[in-house]
C-alpha positions in Angstrom: 96.3 114.0 34.7 96.7 112.6 38.2 99.4 113.9 40.5 100.9 110.4 40.8 101.2 110.1 37.1 102.8 113.5 36.9 105.3 112.5 39.5 106.1 109.3 37.8 106.8 111.2 34.6 109.0 113.6 36.5 111.1 110.8 37.9 111.4 109.1 34.6 112.2 112.3 32.8 114.8 113.4 35.2 116.2 109.9 35.6 117.6 110.3 39.1 116.4 109.9 42.7 119.0 111.2 45.2 119.1 109.1 48.4 119.8 111.2 51.5 121.3 109.5 54.5 122.8 111.4 57.4 123.1 111.3 61.2 122.4 115.0 61.3 119.0 116.7 60.6 120.4 120.1 59.5 123.0 118.5 57.2 120.4 116.3 55.6 118.1 119.3 54.9 121.0 121.3 53.4 122.0 118.4 51.2 118.5 118.1 49.9 118.3 121.8 49.1 121.7 121.6 47.4 120.6 118.6 45.3 117.5 120.4 44.2 119.5 123.5 43.3 121.6 121.3 41.1 118.6 120.2 39.1 117.6 117.0 40.8 113.8 116.4 40.4 113.4 113.7 43.1 114.9 113.3 46.5 114.4 110.6 49.1 115.1 111.3 52.8 115.6 108.0 54.5 113.7 107.3 57.7 117.0 106.6 59.4 117.8 110.3 59.3 117.0 112.0 62.7 113.9 114.2 62.2 113.3 112.7 58.8 109.6 113.5 58.9 110.2 117.1 59.8 112.6 117.4 56.8 110.1 115.9 54.5 107.4 118.2 55.8 109.6 121.2 55.3 110.6 120.3 51.8 107.1 119.4 50.8 105.9 122.8 51.9 108.7 124.6 50.2 108.2 122.8 46.9 104.4 122.4 47.0 104.2 123.8 43.5 105.2 120.3 42.3 108.6 121.0 40.7 110.3 118.4 42.9 109.1 115.0 44.0 109.8 114.6 47.8 110.1 111.1 49.0 110.8 109.0 52.1 113.3 106.1 52.0 113.7 102.9 54.1 109.9 102.7 54.5 109.6 99.2 56.0 105.9 99.0 56.8 102.5 100.5 56.4 102.7 102.6 59.6 105.9 104.3 58.4 104.3 104.8 54.9 101.3 106.5 56.4 103.4 108.8 58.6 105.5 109.8 55.6 102.5 110.5 53.4 101.0 112.7 56.2 104.3 114.6 56.3 104.0 115.3 52.5 105.9 112.4 50.9 104.7 111.5 47.4 107.4 108.8 46.9 108.0 105.9 49.2 111.0 103.7 48.8 111.7 100.4 50.6 114.6 98.0 50.4 112.3 95.0 50.5 108.8 93.8 49.7 106.2 94.6 52.2 102.7 94.2 50.8 101.0 96.4 53.4 103.4 99.3 52.6 102.5 99.0 48.9 98.8 98.9 49.7 99.1 102.1 51.8 101.0 103.8 49.0 98.4 102.9 46.5 95.6 103.9 48.8 96.9 107.5 48.9 98.4 107.5 45.4 102.0 107.8 46.5 104.6 106.2 44.2 106.1 103.0 45.6 109.6 101.9 44.7 110.3 98.5 46.2 113.6 96.6 46.5 114.2 93.4 44.6 117.1 91.4 43.3 116.1 88.1 41.6 113.6 87.6 38.8 111.3 86.0 41.4 111.6 89.1 43.6 110.9 91.4 40.7 107.8 89.6 39.7 106.4 89.4 43.2 107.1 93.1 43.6 105.2 93.9 40.5 102.3 91.6 41.4 102.0 93.3 44.8 101.3 96.6 43.0 104.6 98.4 43.3 105.1 101.2 40.7 108.9 100.7 40.2 111.5 98.1 41.2 114.5 99.2 43.2 117.3 96.9 42.0 119.3 96.4 45.2 122.2 96.0 45.8 122.9 97.1 42.2 126.6 97.8 42.7 127.3 94.1 43.0 125.1 93.2 40.0 125.9 95.7 37.3 124.1 96.9 34.1 124.3 93.5 32.4 122.2 92.1 35.1 119.5 94.6 34.3 119.5 93.4 30.7 119.2 89.8 32.0 116.1 90.8 34.1 114.5 92.9 31.3 114.8 90.2 28.7 112.0 88.0 30.3 110.4 90.9 32.3 110.5 93.9 30.0 107.5 95.5 31.7 109.5 96.1 34.9 110.5 99.7 35.5 113.9 99.4 37.2 115.8 101.9 39.3 119.3 100.5 40.3 120.6 101.8 43.6 124.3 101.9 44.1 127.0 101.7 41.6 126.0 104.4 39.2 128.4 107.3 38.5 128.4 110.1 35.9 131.0 108.1 34.1 129.1 104.9 33.8 125.4 106.0 34.1 125.1 105.6 30.3 125.6 101.9 30.8 122.6 101.7 33.1 120.4 103.8 30.8 121.4 101.6 27.8 120.6 98.5 29.8 117.0 99.7 30.2 116.8 101.5 33.5 114.2 104.3 33.8 116.2 106.1 36.5 119.0 105.6 38.9 119.2 105.9 42.7 122.3 107.9 43.8 123.7 108.5 47.2 127.1 109.3 48.5 128.6 110.5 45.1 126.3 113.5 45.5 125.3 113.7 49.1 128.8 113.5 50.6 130.5 115.8 48.1 130.7 118.5 50.9 132.3 116.3 53.5 135.9 117.5 53.2 135.3 121.2 53.7 131.6 121.7 54.4 131.0 123.4 51.0 127.4 122.4 50.0 128.0 124.0 46.6 130.0 120.9 45.8 126.8 118.9 46.4 125.0 121.1 43.9 127.8 120.7 41.3 127.9 116.9 41.8 124.1 116.8 41.3 124.3 118.9 38.2 127.1 116.7 36.8 124.9 113.6 37.3 121.8 115.3 35.7 123.8 116.3 32.7 125.3 112.9 32.3 121.9 111.2 32.3 120.6 113.7 29.7 123.6 113.0 27.5 123.2 109.2 27.9 119.6 109.4 26.8 120.5 111.4 23.7 122.8 108.6 22.6 120.2 106.0 23.5 117.8 107.5 21.1 
């Protein structure tokens, strides 16, 4: 079994990719560790984070046994994709379609998750070779929109980004999403008092909500 296939299975099995954005390197690293402690199997450190590549490299080294898929977000072009892969990223996420970024991902067998909104966007993303479609911005579209997209394009593997909470994640799962992208609900849980254990608890809450939603879906 290829490592890429194993990682895809991990993402789909866990059902969540946590998106880490911060203007502080140390904070981003602590958030990532807290998320993983909470049972999250895939994290995405956005390239807008200061020292993003060093964080990715550190996480990839720590979790080299493969228990967690370490990714890079806001990967806008092939050059950034290559740098992230060299740092150890096995998941590359982009808010838009860039064919060269996808080619680079496929060349080195990294998973590519590429942003799309309309049916035309989704098809072009799939045709370009992306592994999964990042529905973006999902918070303004809603689960019903996923059903609308999946009706004519059932083969699309969709990850909505924005809008999912532990309380409504079952709606996204029922609509046909393979996973959800989650940011501030988890990654900013420590902001009031600096307690990163709250990030871990929020992550665990989300993981458990997804598992429960999938039980009902069956």
